[in-house]
N, C-alpha and C positions, 0 to 999 in steps of 0.2 A: 229482377222483375219477371215473374212467370207470365205466360200469355194471358191467363185470366186476369191477373192483377193489372196488366198493361191495358186490357180492354176497360177495366174499371177506371184506371187513371185517365184514359182518354176522355171519359165522360165528365170528369170533375171540372166545374166552371173555373175560368181564370179568376184569380184573386179570391178564391173561396176561403172561408173560415171553416175548416174541416174538423169533423169528429169521425175518427176511424174506430168503429166498435168491434171488439174482438181482434185487436191489432196484432197480437202475437209478436212478431219480430219488428213491427213498425216499418216494414219495407215500403209500404205504400205512402204514408205521409212523409217519410224522409225523402223518398225519390221526388215527390211532388214539390217539396221545399227546395231541393237542390236544383230542380228544373225551373224554379221561379214561378211555378203555376199557382201556388196558394200563399196566403199571407201568414198563416199560422195553423197549428193543428193541436187537437186533443186526441191522444191515443189511449184508448181504454181497454181493459180486459178484466174478466171476472176472477182470474187466477194470478197469484203472485209470480209464478214461474214465467209465463209468457211476458208479463210486464217487466220482469227483470231482463229478459232478452231484448225487449223493446228499448229499455234503458241503455243496454250495450250498443245497439244500433245508433241511437240518438247521440250518444257520447262519441262514438267512432267517427261520425260525420259532423261533429261540432255544431249541432243545432239545438242544444239544450234550452236556449233562451226562446226558442220558437215552438217547442213541443211541450205540452203539459201532459204528464202521464197520470192516469186516473185508474185506481183499483175500484171497480164497481161493476155490478151487473147491468148490462145493456147501457141505457142512457140515464140511469138513475143518478149518476154523479155529474151530469152535464146539464147546465141551464140553457133554456131556449135562446137567451140573448147572446150566448157565447158562440154559436155556430149558425151557418146558413146552408151547410152541406153535410150529409151524413153518409158514410160508406159502411156497409155491413157485408162482410164476405166470409165464406168458408164455414157457414153453419146452416142448419136445416131451416126450411121455410117456416116450420111451426115455431121455432125459437124466435125467428124474426117477427112473427105475428105477436108473440108475447112482448117483445121489446117495444114494438111500435104501439101496441095496445096500451102500454104503460106510459107512453109519451105522446099524448094527443097533439101537443104543440108541433109535432112534425108535419101536421097537415097545413100549417100556416107559413107559407113562404120558404119552405125548406126543400132543397133538392135531395132526394134519396137515391142512392145507387146501391142496388141489392144484387148479390151474387149467391143465390140459394143453392146448397149442395143437394137438397132433396125437397120433396113436397112442393114442387113448383106450381102444380095445378091448384092446390089448396091455398097457397100464398096469393096467387093471382086473384082467385075468387074473394079472398078475405080483403085484399086491398080495395077492390072495386066496391065492396059492400061497406067499407068503413071510411069513405071520403077521400080515397086516393085515386089518381089517374095514372095508368101505365102509359107514359108518353113515348117511350122508345125501348126496343129490345135489341141487344147485340149478342154475339156468341164468341166464345173461345173454345178451343179444343186442345187438350193436353193428353198425349198418348191416345187412348181409346175413349176418353171421357169428354162429354160435352158439358159446357158451363154457360147457361143463359145468364145474361146480365140485364137487369131492369133499371131503367131511369124512371123515377116515380116522383110525382108532386101531388099536393093536395088538389082536389077538384072532383067534379061530378063525372061519373063514368057509368055507361050502361052495363048491366049485368052481362057476364061473359057466357057464351055458349060452352058446351062441353069441349068441342075442338079448340076454341080460343083459350080455355083454361089449360088445356094440355100443351098447346104449341105457342101460346101467346097471341094476343089480338093482332090480326093482319094490319090494322091501322098503325100499330106501333113499330112495324118493320119498315126500314128504309132500304137503301142499297146495302145488302148484307150478303157477301159472297158465300158464307157458310150456311145460309138459310136452306138452300135446296138439299144438300146432304143431310142436314139436321132433320128436315121433314121426312126424308127417306128413312132415316134411323127411327124416328118416332112411328112411322108407318109399319116398319118391321116389328117393333115392340107391340104396337096395337094389334097387329095381325096375330101374333102369338097369344096374346091375352084373350082375343076374341075366340080363337080356336079352342082355348081351354074351357070356355063357358058356352060354346055354341050349342052343344048337345046336352047341356045340363038340364035336368028336370026340376031342380030346386027353384022354388018361387023367388027366393032371395037373389038368385042370379039373373032374373029377367031384366030388372032395371039396368044392371051392369052390362048385360049383353046389348041392350038397346043403345046405351051410351057409347060403348065401344064401336058399334056399327056406325053410329053417327060420326064418331071421330075418324074412323077409317075412310068413310065417304068424303069427308071434308079434306082430309089429308091427300086423298087421291086427286081432288080438284085442285088444291093448291100446288101439288107437285106438277100436275099437267100444265097448269098455267105458267109456272116458272120454267119448265122445260121448253115450252113454246116461246117464251120470251128470250130464253138463252139461244134458241136456234134462229132467231130473226136478227 
């Protein structure tokens, strides 16, 4: 279990009926089964190669009767009544939007745990615009790369501001020790991007410049607040 998969595993509800989409080696569902955390799992992947690797893991740990392997894109081969929890890890936010858009039943009583590799701001905006609520965000770090993990359920959610789309809504963050260094990382990124468009005279760059300035200001506030909390 890598640090990012461990963060995902920690969010899976006890006794869940799990669908792990894009399962690859099936490490996550097999680990959860061995720990007694879930009652059963569907492990799906769009490609035969990863599913064959998943089969090897399932057989190695003798959980064949508790894991159903499905060759299908996204959730297309999984029925709503079969699962109450869906994990989607290791793919871009845009692909996650496509998967969830094709499975509107995931807005009804399903826990979603999403670990997008890219496109996090677009994904957050899409979720809140399509009947999902981001209830919790956690972080993992492997080497020099950050991995936000989103706990999502169906529900009403106010539209996100640009800073919230970038860093996650503040209401979704609990006691997260990695939050402050992550905010500092985002602030450095934002500063470099703002510098790149700061003196641009292209009209198309003006909205982007205003958005980046808004994000930088919000990140500065959040960083200061957390630094003050840490010092008390």
